[in-house]
C-alpha positions in Angstrom: -49.8 -12.4 -20.4 -52.1 -12.0 -17.4 -52.8 -14.9 -15.0 -56.0 -16.8 -15.5 -58.6 -16.0 -12.9 -61.1 -18.8 -12.1 -64.2 -18.8 -10.0 -65.2 -22.0 -8.3 -69.0 -21.5 -8.8 -71.0 -23.7 -11.1 -72.2 -20.7 -13.1 -69.3 -20.6 -15.5 -66.7 -23.0 -16.7 -64.2 -20.4 -17.7 -63.6 -16.8 -16.6 -60.6 -14.7 -17.6 -58.8 -11.4 -17.5 -58.6 -10.1 -21.1 -55.1 -9.4 -22.5 -54.1 -5.9 -22.0 -56.4 -5.4 -19.0 -55.3 -5.3 -15.4 -57.7 -5.5 -12.4 -58.3 -2.2 -10.7 -56.7 -1.8 -7.4 -58.5 -0.7 -4.3 -62.0 -1.1 -5.7 -63.0 -4.4 -4.1 -64.8 -4.1 -0.7 -63.5 -6.2 2.1 -65.0 -9.7 2.0 -67.8 -10.3 4.5 -67.3 -13.4 6.6 -70.4 -15.6 6.3 -72.2 -17.3 9.2 -71.5 -21.0 9.5 -73.7 -24.0 10.3 -72.9 -25.4 13.7 -69.2 -24.8 13.6 -68.7 -26.3 10.1 -67.4 -24.6 7.0 -70.9 -24.6 5.5 -72.4 -21.1 5.2 -75.7 -20.7 6.9 -77.0 -19.0 3.7 -77.0 -22.3 1.8 -79.9 -23.6 3.9 -82.2 -20.9 2.5 -81.0 -21.7 -1.0 -81.6 -25.4 -0.7 -85.1 -24.9 0.7 -85.8 -22.4 -2.1 -84.7 -24.9 -4.7 -86.8 -27.7 -3.2 -90.0 -25.5 -3.2 -89.3 -24.2 -6.7 -88.8 -27.7 -8.2 -92.0 -28.9 -6.4 -93.8 -25.9 -7.9 -92.5 -26.6 -11.5 -92.7 -30.3 -11.7 -96.0 -30.5 -9.8 -97.6 -28.0 -12.2 -96.1 -29.7 -15.2 -97.2 -33.2 -14.2 -101.0 -32.5 -14.7 -100.5 -30.2 -17.7 -101.1 -32.6 -20.5 -104.4 -33.9 -19.0 -105.4 -30.3 -18.3 -105.0 -29.5 -22.0 -106.9 -32.7 -23.0 -109.8 -32.7 -20.5 -110.2 -29.1 -19.4 -109.3 -27.2 -22.5 -110.7 -30.0 -24.7 -107.8 -30.1 -27.1 -106.9 -33.2 -29.0 -103.9 -35.4 -28.2 -101.6 -33.9 -30.8 -102.4 -30.3 -29.9 -102.0 -31.1 -26.2 -98.6 -32.8 -26.9 -97.4 -29.9 -29.1 -98.2 -27.2 -26.5 -96.7 -29.2 -23.7 -93.4 -29.5 -25.5 -93.5 -25.9 -26.7 -93.8 -24.9 -23.1 -91.0 -27.3 -22.1 -88.8 -26.0 -24.9 -89.4 -22.4 -23.8 -88.3 -23.3 -20.3 -84.9 -24.3 -21.6 -84.5 -21.4 -24.0 -85.1 -18.7 -21.3 -82.0 -19.6 -19.2 -80.0 -17.6 -21.7 -82.0 -14.5 -20.7 -81.6 -15.2 -17.0 -77.8 -15.6 -17.4 -77.5 -12.4 -19.4 -79.5 -10.5 -16.8 -77.4 -11.9 -13.9 -74.0 -11.5 -15.5 -74.4 -8.2 -17.3 -77.0 -6.2 -15.4 -78.6 -7.2 -12.1 -76.4 -9.8 -10.5 -77.6 -13.2 -9.4 -79.5 -12.2 -6.3 -81.7 -9.5 -7.9 -82.3 -11.7 -11.0 -83.6 -14.5 -8.8 -85.8 -12.2 -6.9 -87.3 -10.4 -9.9 -87.8 -13.5 -12.0 -89.3 -15.4 -9.1 -91.9 -12.7 -8.8 -92.7 -13.2 -12.5 -92.8 -16.9 -11.7 -95.4 -16.5 -8.9 -97.6 -14.2 -11.1 -97.5 -16.9 -13.8 -98.6 -19.6 -11.3 -101.5 -17.4 -10.0 -102.8 -16.7 -13.5 -102.5 -20.3 -14.5 -104.5 -21.4 -11.4 -107.2 -18.8 -12.0 -107.4 -20.0 -15.6 -108.3 -23.5 -14.3 -111.4 -22.4 -12.5 -114.4 -23.4 -14.7 -116.5 -20.4 -13.6 -114.0 -17.8 -14.7 -115.0 -16.8 -18.2 -115.5 -19.0 -21.2 -113.2 -21.3 -23.2 -111.3 -18.5 -24.8 -110.6 -16.8 -21.4 -109.3 -20.1 -20.1 -106.9 -20.6 -23.0 -105.7 -17.0 -22.8 -105.1 -17.2 -19.1 -103.4 -20.6 -19.4 -101.0 -19.5 -22.1 -100.2 -16.2 -20.4 -99.5 -18.0 -17.1 -97.3 -20.7 -18.8 -95.3 -18.0 -20.7 -94.5 -16.2 -17.4 -93.7 -19.5 -15.7 -91.3 -20.4 -18.5 -89.6 -17.0 -18.2 -89.4 -17.4 -14.4 -88.2 -21.0 -14.1 -85.8 -20.7 -17.0 -84.5 -17.4 -16.0 -83.5 -18.4 -12.5 -82.2 -21.9 -13.6 -78.6 -20.7 -14.3 -78.5 -18.4 -11.2 -79.6 -20.3 -8.1 -76.9 -23.1 -8.1 -74.2 -20.5 -9.0 -75.4 -18.2 -6.3 -75.1 -21.1 -3.8 -71.6 -21.8 -5.0 -70.7 -18.1 -4.4 -71.4 -18.5 -0.7 -68.3 -20.6 -0.1 -64.7 -19.3 0.4 -62.2 -20.5 -2.1 -60.5 -22.8 0.4 -63.7 -24.7 1.0 -63.9 -26.4 -2.4 -64.8 -29.8 -0.8 -67.7 -28.4 1.1 -68.9 -26.6 -2.1 -68.8 -29.9 -3.9 -71.0 -31.5 -1.2 -73.4 -28.6 -1.4 -74.0 -29.2 -5.1 -74.8 -32.9 -4.2 -77.4 -31.8 -1.6 -78.7 -29.2 -4.1 -79.2 -31.8 -6.7 -80.9 -34.0 -4.1 -83.3 -31.2 -3.3 -84.2 -31.0 -7.0 -85.1 -34.6 -7.2 -86.9 -34.7 -3.8 -89.1 -31.8 -4.9 -89.8 -33.4 -8.2 -90.5 -36.8 -6.6 -93.0 -35.5 -4.0 -94.8 -33.1 -6.3 -95.3 -35.5 -9.2 -96.8 -37.9 -6.7 -99.1 -35.4 -4.9 -100.4 -33.1 -7.5 -102.0 -35.8 -9.7 -103.8 -37.0 -6.5 -105.1 -33.4 -5.9 -106.3 -33.4 -9.5 -108.0 -36.8 -9.6 -109.0 -37.7 -6.1 -110.2 -34.2 -5.0 -113.4 -32.9 -6.6 -114.1 -29.2 -7.1 -116.4 -27.3 -9.4 -118.1 -30.6 -10.3 -115.0 -32.4 -11.8 -111.3 -32.9 -11.5 -109.7 -30.2 -9.4 -107.2 -28.7 -11.7 -107.4 -25.4 -9.9 -106.2 -27.1 -6.7 -103.5 -29.1 -8.6 -102.1 -25.8 -10.0 -102.8 -23.8 -6.8 -100.7 -25.9 -4.5 -97.5 -25.5 -6.7 -98.3 -21.8 -6.8 -98.3 -21.7 -3.0 -95.0 -23.6 -3.0 -93.4 -21.0 -5.3 -94.6 -18.2 -2.9 -92.9 -20.1 -0.1 -89.7 -20.4 -2.2 -89.6 -16.7 -2.8 -90.3 -15.8 0.9 -87.6 -18.2 2.1 -85.0 -16.9 -0.4 -85.7 -13.3 0.6 -85.5 -14.3 4.3 -81.8 -15.0 3.9 -81.0 -11.6 2.4 -79.0 -10.4 5.3 -76.5 -13.3 5.3 -75.9 -13.8 1.6 -72.6 -13.1 -0.1 -73.5 -11.2 -3.2 -71.1 -10.7 -6.1 -71.6 -7.8 -8.6 -72.2 -8.5 -12.3 -68.9 -9.5 -14.0 -69.9 -9.7 -17.7 -71.5 -12.4 -19.5 -69.1 -15.2 -20.5 -71.6 -16.7 -23.0 -71.8 -13.3 -24.8 -68.0 -13.0 -24.9 -67.7 -16.5 -26.4 -70.3 -15.8 -29.1 -68.5 -12.5 -30.0 -65.2 -14.3 -30.1 -66.6 -17.0 -32.5 -68.3 -14.4 -34.6 -65.1 -12.3 -34.9 -63.1 -15.3 -35.9 -65.5 -16.2 -38.7 -65.8 -12.7 -40.1 -62.1 -12.1 -39.8 -61.4 -15.3 -41.7 -63.9 -14.3 -44.4 -62.2 -10.9 -44.8 -58.8 -12.5 -45.2 -59.4 -15.1 -47.8 -56.3 -14.2 -49.9 -54.0 -17.1 -50.7 -51.1 -14.8 -49.9 -52.1 -14.7 -46.2 -50.7 -17.6 -44.2 -53.1 -20.2 -42.9 -53.6 -20.7 -39.2 -53.7 -24.0 -37.3 -57.3 -23.5 -36.0 -60.1 -21.4 -37.4 -60.6 -19.8 -33.9 -57.0 -18.4 -34.2 -58.5 -15.8 -36.5 -59.9 -14.1 -33.4 -56.4 -13.4 -32.0 -56.3 -9.8 -33.3 -59.0 -8.8 -30.8 -59.3 -11.5 -28.1 -56.9 -12.9 -25.6 -55.0 -16.1 -26.3 -56.5 -17.5 -23.0 -60.1 -16.9 -24.2 -59.4 -18.4 -27.6 -57.9 -21.5 -26.0 -60.8 -22.0 -23.7 -63.3 -21.4 -26.6 -61.5 -24.1 -28.5 -62.1 -26.5 -25.7 -65.7 -25.5 -25.3 -66.5 -26.0 -29.0 -65.0 -29.5 -28.9 -67.4 -30.4 -26.2 -70.4 -28.6 -27.8 -69.8 -30.6 -30.9 -70.6 -33.7 -29.0 -73.9 -32.1 -27.9 -75.2 -32.0 -31.4 -76.9 -35.4 -31.3 -78.3 -35.0 -27.8 -81.6 -33.3 -28.6 -83.0 -36.6 -30.0 -82.4 -38.2 -26.5 -84.3 -35.4 -24.8 -87.1 -35.7 -27.5 -87.7 -39.2 -26.1 -87.0 -38.4 -22.4 -89.5 -35.6 -22.1 -92.4 -37.6 -23.6 -92.9 -39.1 -20.1 -95.2 -36.1 -19.5 -97.0 -36.2 -22.8 -97.3 -39.3 -24.9 -96.5 -41.8 -22.1 -99.0 -40.0 -19.8 -101.6 -40.2 -22.6 -100.8 -43.9 -23.1 -101.3 -44.4 -19.3 -104.9 -43.1 -19.6 -105.7 -46.2 -21.6 -104.3 -48.7 -19.2 -105.4 -50.4 -16.0 -103.6 -48.6 -13.1 -105.0 -50.6 -10.2 -102.1 -52.2 -8.3 -103.9 -54.4 -5.8 -105.8 -51.6 -4.1 -103.5 -48.7 -4.9 -104.7 -46.8 -8.0 -102.0 -44.9 -9.9 -103.2 -41.8 -11.7 -102.1 -41.6 -15.3 -100.1 -38.4 -14.7 -98.7 -39.8 -11.5 -96.5 -42.3 -13.3 -94.0 -39.4 -13.8 -92.9 -39.6 -10.2 -91.0 -42.8 -11.1 -88.4 -40.6 -12.9 -87.0 -38.8 -9.8 -87.6 -41.9 -7.7 -85.4 -44.1 -10.0 -82.8 -41.3 -10.3 -82.4 -41.3 -6.5 -82.3 -45.1 -6.4 -79.9 -45.6 -9.3 -77.5 -43.0 -8.1 -76.9 -45.3 -5.1 -76.9 -48.5 -7.2 -74.5 -47.1 -9.7 -72.1 -45.2 -7.5 -71.8 -47.9 -4.8 -72.5 -51.0 -6.8 -72.2 -51.1 -10.6 -69.4 -48.6 -11.3 -67.0 -50.0 -8.6 -67.5 -53.5 -10.1 -66.8 -52.1 -13.6 -63.7 -50.4 -12.4 -62.5 -53.7 -10.8 -62.9 -55.3 -14.2 -60.5 -52.7 -15.6 -63.1 -51.5 -18.1 -62.8 -47.8 -19.0 -66.4 -46.8 -18.8 -66.0 -43.1 -19.8 -68.8 -40.5 -19.5 -69.3 -40.7 -23.3 -69.8 -44.5 -23.1 -72.3 -43.9 -20.3 -74.2 -41.4 -22.4 -74.2 -43.8 -25.4 -75.5 -46.6 -23.1 -78.3 -44.3 -21.9 -79.3 -43.7 -25.5 -79.6 -47.4 -26.2 -81.8 -47.9 -23.1 -84.0 -44.9 -24.0 -84.5 -46.4 -27.5 -85.4 -49.8 -26.1 -87.9 -48.1 -23.7 -89.7 -46.6 -26.7 -89.6 -49.9 -28.5 -91.4 -51.4 -25.4 -93.8 -48.5 -25.4 -94.7 -49.3 -29.1 -95.4 -52.9 -28.1 -97.6 -51.8 -25.3 -99.5 -49.5 -27.7 -100.1 -52.4 -30.0 -101.5 -54.4 -27.1 -103.8 -51.5 -26.2 -105.1 -51.4 -29.8 -105.8 -55.1 -29.6 -108.1 -54.6 -26.7 -109.6 -51.4 -28.0 -113.2 -51.0 -29.1 -113.2 -51.7 -32.9 -114.0 -49.0 -35.4 -116.0 -50.5 -38.2 -115.5 -49.4 -41.8 -118.3 -49.1 -44.4 -120.1 -52.5 -44.9 -118.6 -53.7 -41.7 -120.1 -54.4 -38.3 -118.9 -56.0 -35.1 -120.6 -58.3 -32.6 -119.9 -60.0 -29.2 -121.9 -62.5 -27.2 -122.7 -62.1 -23.5 -123.9 -65.4 -22.1 -126.1 -64.7 -19.0 -127.5 -68.2 -19.0 -126.5 -70.8 -16.4 -124.8 -73.1 -18.9 -122.6 -73.1 -22.1 -124.2 -72.0 -25.3 -123.1 -72.6 -28.9 -123.8 -69.7 -31.3 -123.9 -70.0 -35.1 -124.6 -67.2 -37.5 -125.7 -68.2 -41.0 -123.1 -67.5 -43.7 -120.5 -66.6 -41.1 -117.8 -68.8 -39.6 -117.7 -67.3 -36.1 -117.9 -68.5 -32.4 -116.3 -71.9 -33.0 -116.0 -72.5 -29.3 -118.9 -72.7 -26.8 -119.6 -69.4 -25.0 -119.1 -69.8 -21.2 -121.7 -68.3 -18.9 -120.7 -64.9 -17.5 -117.5 -64.9 -19.5 -115.9 -61.6 -20.6 -115.4 -61.9 -24.4 -111.9 -61.6 -25.5 -112.8 -59.4 -28.5 -115.5 -58.5 -31.0 -116.1 -60.6 -34.1 -116.2 -58.8 -37.5 -119.2 -59.1 -39.8 -118.7 -58.3 -43.5 -122.1 -57.0 -44.8 -123.5 -57.1 -48.3 -124.9 -53.6 -48.0 -125.5 -50.8 -45.5 -127.6 -53.2 -43.5 -128.2 -57.0 -43.4 -130.4 -59.6 -41.6 -128.6 -62.0 -39.3 -130.0 -65.5 -38.7 -128.7 -67.0 -35.5 -129.0 -70.5 -34.2 -128.1 -71.0 -30.5 -127.7 -74.4 -28.9 -128.5 -74.6 -25.2 -128.8 -77.8 -23.1 -129.6 -79.9 -26.2 -132.2 -77.6 -27.6 -131.9 -75.2 -30.6 -133.2 -71.6 -30.6 -133.5 -69.4 -33.7 -133.2 -65.6 -33.6 -133.3 -63.0 -36.4 -131.9 -59.5 -36.2 -131.0 -56.6 -38.6 -127.6 -55.0 -38.2 -126.3 -51.7 -39.7 -122.9 -51.0 -41.2 -120.3 -49.2 -39.1 -122.0 -50.4 -35.9 -120.9 -52.4 -32.9 -123.4 -54.8 -31.1 -123.7 -57.0 -28.0 -125.9 -60.1 -28.2 -127.2 -60.8 -24.7 -128.4 -64.3 -24.2 -130.4 -65.3 -21.0 -133.0 -67.7 -19.7 -136.5 -67.0 -18.7 -138.7 -69.8 -17.4 -136.3 -72.5 -18.9 -136.6 -70.8 -22.3 -133.6 -69.1 -24.0 -134.1 -65.5 -24.9 -131.8 -63.0 -26.6 -131.5 -59.3 -27.0 -129.3 -57.4 -29.5 -128.1 -54.0 -28.2 -126.1 -51.4 -30.0 -122.8 -50.5 -28.3 -121.4 -47.0 -28.3 -120.0 -46.1 -31.7 -118.0 -43.0 -30.7 -115.7 -41.7 -28.1 -117.2 -39.8 -25.1 -115.8 -36.4 -24.5 -113.6 -35.0 -21.8 -111.9 -38.3 -21.1 -114.7 -39.4 -18.8 -116.1 -42.9 -18.5 -119.4 -44.1 -19.9 -121.6 -46.6 -18.2 -124.5 -48.9 -19.2 -126.1 -51.4 -16.8 -128.1 -54.8 -16.9 -130.0 -56.9 -14.1 -131.4 -60.5 -13.4 -133.8 -62.1 -11.0 -132.4 -61.7 -7.5 -132.3 -64.3 -4.8 -133.4 -62.8 -1.5 -131.2 -59.7 -0.8 -128.1 -61.0 -2.6 -127.1 -59.1 -5.8 -123.8 -59.6 -7.7 -122.3 -57.8 -10.7 -120.7 -59.1 -13.8 -118.4 -56.6 -15.5 -117.4 -56.6 -19.2 -114.6 -54.2 -20.0 -113.7 -52.7 -23.4 -110.9 -50.2 -23.9 -111.6 -46.8 -25.3 -109.0 -44.1 -26.0 -109.5 -41.2 -23.6 -112.8 -42.6 -22.3 -114.5 -44.2 -19.4 -117.9 -45.6 -20.4 -120.4 -47.6 -18.3 -123.8 -49.1 -19.0 -126.1 -51.3 -16.9 -128.2 -54.2 -17.9 -131.0 -55.0 -15.5 -131.8 -58.7 -15.3 -133.9 -58.4 -12.2 -137.7 -58.7 -12.2 -138.0 -55.3 -10.6 -137.1 -51.8 -11.9 -133.9 -50.5 -10.4 -132.7 -47.0 -9.6 -128.9 -46.6 -9.6 -127.1 -43.9 -7.7 -123.3 -43.3 -8.3 -121.8 -40.8 -5.8 -124.1 -37.8 -5.5 -125.7 -38.4 -8.9 -129.0 -40.3 -9.4 -127.6 -42.3 -12.3 -130.5 -43.9 -14.1 -133.7 -45.9 -13.7 -133.5 -49.2 -15.5 -136.5 -51.2 -16.5 -137.0 -54.8 -15.2 -136.4 -58.0 -17.2 -133.2 -57.2 -19.1 -133.7 -53.5 -19.5 -130.6 -51.8 -20.8 -129.4 -48.3 -20.0 -127.7 -46.0 -22.4 -124.0 -45.3 -21.9 -123.1 -42.7 -19.4 -119.8 -40.9 -18.8 -118.2 -41.1 -15.4 -115.1 -39.7 -13.7 -112.3 -42.1 -13.2 -112.2 -43.7 -9.7 -113.4 -46.4 -7.4 -117.1 -47.1 -7.1 -117.5 -49.3 -4.1 -120.8 -48.1 -2.6 -123.1 -47.8 -5.5 -126.7 -47.6 -4.2 -129.4 -49.7 -6.0 -133.0 -49.2 -5.0 -136.1 -51.3 -6.0 -139.6 -51.2 -4.7 -138.8 -53.9 -2.3 -135.3 -53.1 -1.0 -132.2 -51.0 -1.1 -128.7 -52.5 -1.5 -125.2 -51.5 -2.4 -122.8 -52.7 -5.1 -119.0 -52.8 -5.0 -118.0 -52.2 -8.6 -114.3 -51.4 -8.0 -112.1 -49.2 -10.2 -113.6 -47.5 -13.3 -110.5 -46.6 -15.2 -109.7 -44.2 -18.1 -109.7 -45.8 -21.5 -112.5 -48.3 -21.0 -116.2 -49.0 -21.4 -118.0 -51.1 -18.9 -121.1 -53.2 -19.1 -122.3 -54.0 -15.6 -124.8 -56.9 -15.3 -126.9 -57.3 -12.0 -127.5 -61.0 -11.5 -128.2 -63.7 -9.0 -125.2 -63.9 -6.8 -122.8 -66.7 -8.0 -120.6 -68.4 -5.4 -117.3 -67.2 -7.2 -66.9 -22.3 -19.2 -69.6 -24.3 -17.4 -72.1 -21.5 -18.2 -71.4 -21.9 -21.9 -71.6 -25.7 -21.7 -74.6 -25.4 -19.4 -76.3 -23.2 -21.9 -75.5 -25.7 -24.7 -76.8 -28.5 -22.5 -80.0 -26.7 -21.7 -80.5 -25.9 -25.4 -80.2 -29.6 -26.3 -83.3 -30.1 -24.0 -85.1 -27.2 -25.7 -84.4 -28.5 -29.2 -85.4 -32.0 -28.2 -88.9 -30.7 -27.2 -89.0 -28.8 -30.5 -88.5 -32.2 -32.3 -91.5 -33.7 -30.5 -93.6 -30.6 -31.3 -92.7 -30.8 -35.0 -93.4 -34.5 -35.3 -96.8 -34.2 -33.4 -98.0 -31.4 -35.7 -96.3 -32.1 -39.1 -96.6 -35.8 -39.3 -99.6 -37.3 -37.4 -99.4 -41.1 -37.3 -100.5 -44.0 -35.2 -99.1 -43.8 -31.8 -97.2 -47.1 -31.9 -95.6 -46.0 -35.2 -94.5 -42.8 -33.7 -92.9 -44.6 -30.8 -91.0 -46.9 -33.2 -89.9 -43.8 -35.2 -88.4 -42.1 -32.1 -86.7 -45.3 -31.1 -85.2 -45.8 -34.5 -84.1 -42.2 -34.7 -82.4 -42.4 -31.3 -80.6 -45.6 -32.4 -79.3 -43.8 -35.5 -78.2 -40.9 -33.2 -76.5 -43.4 -30.9 -74.4 -44.6 -33.8 -73.4 -41.1 -34.8 -72.7 -40.1 -31.2 -70.6 -43.2 -30.6 -68.5 -42.4 -33.7 -68.1 -38.8 -32.6 -67.1 -40.0 -29.1 -64.6 -42.4 -30.4 -62.7 -39.7 -32.1 -63.1 -37.2 -29.3 -59.8 -36.7 -27.4 -60.1 -34.9 -24.0 -57.3 -32.4 -23.2 -56.0 -30.9 -20.0 -56.7 -27.1 -20.1 -53.2 -26.2 -18.8 -51.6 -28.4 -21.4 -53.5 -26.6 -24.2 -52.6 -23.2 -22.7 -48.9 -24.1 -22.7 -49.0 -25.2 -26.3 -50.8 -22.1 -27.4 -48.3 -19.9 -25.5 -45.4 -21.6 -27.4 -47.1 -20.7 -30.7 -48.0 -17.2 -29.8 -44.7 -15.6 -31.0 -44.6 -17.3 -34.3 -48.3 -16.7 -34.9 -48.0 -12.9 -34.2 -45.4 -12.6 -37.0 -48.0 -13.6 -39.6 -50.4 -10.8 -38.6 -48.7 -8.2 -40.8 -50.8 -6.9 -43.7 -54.1 -8.4 -42.6 -57.3 -6.4 -43.3 -58.5 -5.9 -39.7 -60.7 -3.0 -38.6 -61.6 -1.8 -35.1 -59.4 -4.3 -33.4 -57.4 -4.0 -30.2 -54.0 -5.7 -30.2 
């Protein structure tokens, strides 16, 4: 039996010389000595590879960070469609590495595969960026360009994924295994560094930079495209010093053929007169070497443990879809620093870098001192528990968001809130309704709306309001399926009220809508009173003018609206998310500025102007990548096939992962690792006796 040849690169776990074959003599060219970095054993070529990987990961993660909001607000897809397409793209990115591995091992070699697929990658980025320019064609053109670009990007990023790290490993001599190991650590660091920086920067380019009259998706996609061009140029620049190995055959294809032959050979030899074999893969021994069969046995044992893993990735990859969508409905102002909804994804690579240090130099050494055998399988099971708990927390957050959301009245239902703009407490009573049991404080943001059950499609409301010992009676008619705000204010010591209808639907494009109100101003001092209500995918603002003069409001470069004096109310307007700290207000007598602060996604605002108050690693790698691909497929299927409330969906995923955790833990308990050499020795001892049982088998086209 021939000796087992092993490469030290990360590309494959097992390589072999098939039984009956001998390596040709005199055909290998003399090995070129590579240039070293500053007298070390590190090849200079790896510098180009690491920089290439950093730029490529910046390109991929930066583009992907803004993808869900691009689908939602630029292509105007709903949340489920945006989520489905996002995960379809993610899944494709992890299916295509099989294509790249086949091209590199069986046809072009790693270097040419990286070059050619990087060109495809760049073209995809350019098409995607052009598709994000509003003036380029109509909606159909934007969709076609976007999908074409994403398909090419998936082919490019997935195709080079199994090649770049392996190509870097090929640059080292066999005796420099320690340096190679450190290279892979730096390589992994470059991946997370690229992801960290890009997921922080590209959402800023999208949300804080304005182009074509809105969020600058073209710039957010264009910068990653430029980084991918740089990645390609840097990689080509190192051409003269790379060590390049020719294609050596695809190990994944050989493994698949071995498994296929074993299955078909077993089916052909079902007779009870034919002796059984110890393992079902032993039925491939008529055609494939004992070494390959032994290694495939080891691989299949590990791949079996991969079966539950797609559910983990189904949860993990929702950071860029469902969790980003949830972030659009939340307040992201952290004391002056405003986090974009899609920017939260940068926490993933940041925490990876932090926890690597915490675990390797803190937690794991302590665990080892406690003599606890914390195996990789136990670590993976623990990760599943934590991921499930994270989604349970996300479900709780979603319920809290729904509590603060604008109500959606059903037939024969209406909702009402009271805004007290008087200078003292008021007590509100509505005939036939037991509402507003506590006094309403002046300038107090109501906690929520109160529900009115109507007797028909409309109904008269009789209100009695107590103010400073006096009673005031008001009558209004409300419609079903409507939401109202009752504004109470004082004019010349007399209490007045005004019932206004709040927005009953969601604004489009995830903007914000604004309505405004004003009150009699003292000198030049104007203050604002904000009432915030949460909307899904919305930012709504209205103004109530309580001043005794008409007011013109200007937000940014837009002349917002002119609001009539004496409690005039503007209609809702949609605004882009951001800080509005220099809002110009102009009356006949003066011009002044308001500092309104952050107008966030997922809210409607009522702004009141008032008097100012004082206050075979390739095979295993392929299997691992496919678990990510199938995990994204799970999310796609759930989003499309079983639409449900978001908090229920979070609970569903958490529950499924806990079930998978139990299954995985049981599988891990019975999994027994084995030393490859030990398994080879055992197989060699059985080879002679096994060969005696091959007589009389029905085998065609085999090579013994």
